[in-house]
N, C-alpha and C positions, 0 to 999 in steps of 0.2 A: 582635559573636559572633553565631554562629548560635543560633537556637532548636532545639536537637536533640530532642527527644522521640523419475544421469547429469550430466554436466558443465554448468555454467553458461557460457553463449557470449556473449561479448563486453560482459560487464558494464563493462569499460573504457570502451565506447564508449557505453552507454545506461544511465542510473539510471531505472528504473520501479518502481512499486509497484502491483501489482495484485491484491493479496490482497483488499481491499475496495474494488474497483474500482466496484461498484454498492452502495452502502450499503442500498438498499432491498431488495436480493435476499432476505433472510431474511425482511422483511416481508411478502414475496409469500405465505408460509407462516406460521402461527402459530408463535411460538418455542416451544419445550418449555420449560414450566416445573415440570415433575415430575422428581425425581432418578431416573435410569435406568440400570440396567446394560445397555449396549448389546451387548457382546460378551465372549467369553472366548477368547482365542488358544489352540488346541490345546497340549496338553504336547509337548516336544520340538521345536517349531518357532521359529525365530527371527522376531521381529518387526521389519520394516522401516518404511516409511512409513506414518503414520496420519494420516487427513483425516477430520473431522466434517463431517456436512452442515449447511449455513447455518442451518437450524432447529433444530438439535441433536437431531433424532429419529434420525438415522441414523448410523452409522460405518463406514467401509471402511478396511481396511489389508492390508499386503503381509506374508505370512509364508511362510517358506521352511525346508524339511526335506530333508536329503540331496540337496542339489543342485537340488530343484524348488521354484519359487515359487508361490503362489496369492493372487489377490484375495479376500478375505473381505469380504462385504457383511453386515455384522453377524455371525452365527455361519453364513452359507452360504458355502460354499467353491467357488471359481471353477475355472477350468481349470488344468493345471499348465505352467508356462513355467519357461525358464532364469533368467529374472529379470522381476519386474514394479516399475514406477516411475511417477511423474509422476501420481498418482491425480488425478482432478477429480470433483466432483459437480456435476450440473445445479443451477440456480438454486432449483428447488423440492424439492432434496433426495432425489430418487426415483430418479435415474439415476446410473450412473457411467460414467467413461472412464478409460483408462490406457494406458501404453506397456509392451509386453510382447516378449520376446526369446525367440526359439525357433532355436537352432543360430545361422546367420549373418544371420538376418533379424529385423526388429522389425516389430510390428503396433500399430495403434490399435485397442484392443478396447472396443467400446462396447455396455454391457448384455450382457457376455459374448459378443459377436459379433464376431469379427475381421475388420478390412479388408484391404485389399490389403498385401503384403509391400514393406519398404522396407529400406535398409541402417540408417536410424536413424529414429526416431519421437521427439519431444519435444512437451511442453507441449499436451496435447489440452485446449480450450477450447470451453465451451459457450455458445451464444447463450441470451438469456431464453427463446426459444421451444423449445429443445432441439437446435438443430442443432449439429454438432461439427466443428470444423476443428482442424488440427495442423501442425506444422513435421515435415517430413520429408526425407530425402536419398537419393539415388541417385548412386554413382559419384563421390562428392565435391562434389555439386552439391545446394544446399538448395532448397526451395519450401514454399509453404503448400498443404494439400491438404485436400480434405473426404472423409470415409469414403465409398468406394466411388462417387467422384461426379466430383470434378475435381482437377486438379493445375495450381498457378500457375505463373508463370515460374520458371526456375532461376538460382541465382546462387551465390556462393561460400559464402555464411554467412547463416544466419537471424540477426537482431539482438534482436528482442523476441516475445514471445509474441503471437499475435494479438488484436486489439480489435474486438470486434463493436459495431455501432451499437446504441441502444436498441430498434430493432423487429426486428433480427436479419438484416435484409435486405443489410446491407454490412460488410465487414471491413476493418481497417486492418491493414498489416504493413509490416516492414522488411528489406531484403536488401542485402547489401554485393556488390560485384564487386572482387575483391583484383586482378585482371588490369589494372583501370582505376583502381584507387585511388578508388572511387566507393561511395556508398551511396545507394540509392533507395527513396523512400515509394510504397505502393501503396494505392488505395482500390478495392476490387473487389465484384462482386455476390457474395455468399456463396452462391448457389444453383447458379451457372453458372461462378463463377471469372472471368469477364470483367472485365478492368481497367478501371475508369472513369476514373481519375486516376493518373497516374506523375510523379513529379518526382525528380531526379538531381542530388545534391550530393557536395561533397567529404567530407562528414561529417554525421550525424544524431545527436543526442543528447538528453538531459534531456527524455525524453518525459513529458507529462502528460496527464491525461483528466479533465473536469469531472465533477461528483459525479452528474449525470444521464446522464453518457456520450454527449451530444450534442457535445461539442467535444473536439478533439484541439489540442494546443500541444506544440511541440518546437523544439529549436535546431538551426540549420543552419550549415555554414560552406561558402563559395564564394567563390573568388578572394581568399583570406586574410581574408574578413570573416565575422563572425557575425550572424545575425539571428533573432528568435524568429517563427516560423509558427503560425499559428492558423487551423484549417480545421475544416469540418463534414464530414459523411459524403456530402455531394453533390460534393465535390471543390473547392468555392469556398474560397478560402485568403487571408489578409490577413496582411501582414509587417510587421514592425517596422522601425526605421531599423537601419544597420549599426554594430556596435560590435566592439572587439578580441575580446571574449568574451561568451557567453551562458550563464546557468546557473540552476538551482533555480526552475524554472517552476511556477507554484501558481496554483489557480483559488480564487474565493471560494466559500462554501459554497452559495450560489444560483446559480453558474455566471455570473453576469453581470460580474464583474471578473476580472482577471488580473494576476500580477505576477511579475517575474523580476529576477535580479542581473545586472549587466552589468559589464564591465570596460571603461572608455575613458580614452585619455590618462593610463594609469598608475594610475587610481583606480577605486573601485568603486562603485556606485549601485545602489539599489532604483528600478526601473521599474514603475510601475502604469498601468491602464487599464481601460476598459470592453471588452467584446467587439466593441464597434464599431470600436475601434483608431483612432479619429480624433484624441483626444488623450492625451498621455502625461505623467504627473505624474513628476518625477525628485527623490531624495531628495539631501541634502547628501552630497559625496563622503566616502568612508571608506577606512581601509587594509585593513581586513576586514570581512566580512559573513556572517552565518549566515542559512540558509534563512527566508524570509519566511513568517509565516502571518497570514490574515486572521481579523478578529474575527468572532462569530458572524453579525452582520447585515451584514458586508462594509464596513463603515464606514472602518475603519481596519486597518493591518497592524502587527504585532509582528515584530521580528527584534534578533538581537544586532549590534553593531557597535562598531568600535574605529578611534580615529584615535591611532595610536600603541599603547603597552601596555595603556591603559584600556578595558575592555570594559564596554558598558552595554546595556540593553535599548531600543531606541528604538519609539516609537509613532508611526505616520506617517499622516497623513489620506489618504483614497482617493476617498471619495463625499462630497461636501460635503451632497448632498441627503439622505442618511440619517444625518448626523453628530449633528444636533440630537435625531433619535429615540434615537440610540444612547447619547448622553451621558445623557439623562433615565432611560432604562432601567437603565443599567450603574452611573451615577455616576462614571464615568470623565472627568476633565476632558479637553476638546477637545485633540487631538493638534496640532502634533507636540509631543512631550515626552519627555525620557530618564529613564529608572529604573535605579537602581544595582543591580549584579549582586554578592551577597555570597557567601560560602562558598568561596572560593579554589578554584574549580572549574576543572580542566584542560579539560573539555569541557563544552559545554550543547547539548542536542537535544531533539527530541521534545515541542515545546510544544503543548499543550492548552488551549484557553479552557474556562471555565465557561459553561453555557448562556447566561447573562445578560452574559457578557463582562466581569464586575467583577473577576475574577481569573484567573489561568493556572496549570499546572503545567507541570512539564518535569523532564528528566532532567539530573543533572550527574554527573561522575566526579572523584574525587579519591583519590590513592594507590591507584590500582587497583581502587576500591570504586565502586560505582552509589549515588546517592541521588534520591529523588523529592523535589522542591521545590515549595512553593506560593508564588505571589507575588500580592499585592493591586495590581491594575492602577491603583488610584484614587489611591494614595500613593506618592510619590515616594522618600522615604527609609526606609520600612518593611522590615524584615528579612524574609527568607525564611522559612518553616516547613519543615524537614527530616525526612525518614523516618529510620529507621534505616538502616544500611549493608547492602548485599547484594552478591552476586557478579555479579549482572545484574537489569536490570530492563528491562521492555518491556511493549507493548499498555496504555497508560496510557488511562484513559476516566472521564469525568464521568458521574455519575447523571443523569437527564433534569431532575430538579429542583434539580441542583446541589448538593445537600447533602452527597454523598458521592463519592469517588473511588477507583478500583480499578486495579490494574495485577498483572502478571505478575513474580515475583520468583524467584531462584535463589541458595541457599546450598549449597555444596559440590555434592553430587549430588541434591538434593531441590529440588523447584519447590512454589511456594506462589501462592495467589491471596491478594492483600493488599486489604485494604478500610480506607481513613480517613474519618473525617469531612472536611468542607470547610475545617476549620482545622487538619488534620493533629494534633490533641491526642489524638484517640483512634484508635489503628491496631490491627487485629487480622489475622492471617493464618489460612489454612485448615490442615488437616492436610498433611502432606508427601506429594507424589506423585512417582513416577519421571518424569513429564513433564505438563505443564498447556498447554492450547490456548486462546488468545483469552478471556480473561475479558470478559463484558459485563455490561451491566445488563439486567434484565427491562424491558417497556416501562412498567410502572408505578413503577420504580425501587425496588423494595422488595426484590429479590433480587440476587444475582450468579450468572451461568451460565457454565460453563465445560466443557470436556471435559479429562478426566483419565485416566492411567494409572497404575493399581496393580498391580505384578506383571503377570499375564496379563489382568487385568481392564479393560476400558474402560467407563469411566462417562460420563454426562452429569450434572455436578454442580450441585445449586441450593442455594445459601447464602442464608438469609434474613439480612436486615441487622439485624433487632431479635429 
């Protein structure tokens, strides 16, 4: 027994998460650790998208009244438009960009200055240095553009939001050509738009970016076979052997290792390698696999696997050079090993390791409810510790010292920031809010920080752990 105590385009083609593409973006500016009411939406206005700056010092939101919408930066009201969407903050939290519609045209508005007009504008994206590029279309053709600067090659659809190199000098994007049934990747000069490298395939999918932003990886299909492509922003690329299918590409935290799932000969395997891509380590065959996750030091992988109906956690070695250090630090016996999954969960995902790698938490669903479960990675037969049931759970994070874990939870129409100790024996939740954004820990691990909406008020909340 358990111990219970605007439209999105082509997501069927590409799975990519860019919300925390550069985890250190907020670290460039000191995080706000003072509880602050950042804005009050005016009476009579409908509130649309809300975005908090990476450092928690500012908030921007769309609000509309009588058919006109404005971007509010804190309590400062922007220009009127027919619609405002896709708000983005610069990494330092001081600037904004968004898509705005006026009549039949759309604009990328940066710091309340309109760019050129287009039929559509999506996903404005800041580089770390403050440059903005975005997706745009004219007469059914899509391309990447920079504000009042350049427009890239035109195709039938933009597939992902643009990705900047760490220095901001280059940008990566993908466009599809429906007439030829092909998809092309581009690496371009972000200041001129000149294409440095372009490759065309039958399909591009499963895009992943290393934590420091210096490496890109994605699956491609050509001539009936799929490969994993690894490239940097110079355009130099490495490719894996060919398989029937490639999926779920992940980088190690230090960006030196990479892993992915393949289907070959009707069976599924986890493949891992260093970014040198000279040697490939393959798991045993399974009938089904979950997305792999690297341990904090990158020495081993954790994933769910099944051969038949029984599913288990699998620990797979990756880097033998760091394995001894990892075993000594975490106390986890050297992989490969299998750990049982208890709880009769229908789905299991969102795995997060503790900082020392000795335990991990994950999200499970059962009978339409979500649970946050904790598992000791050192013991084969130990049962999971489980949170109370919620209607939804997301944004799971460990504190820097590994003593606490926090997550966002929903019950009925209310959202909460929930914090538990590392054993999940003590759990407490915040006051209920209309919405909560991205709970995280302060750098010293003594507070939980998050954005919250209560009625018309938008707050940066600070919850002490003790």
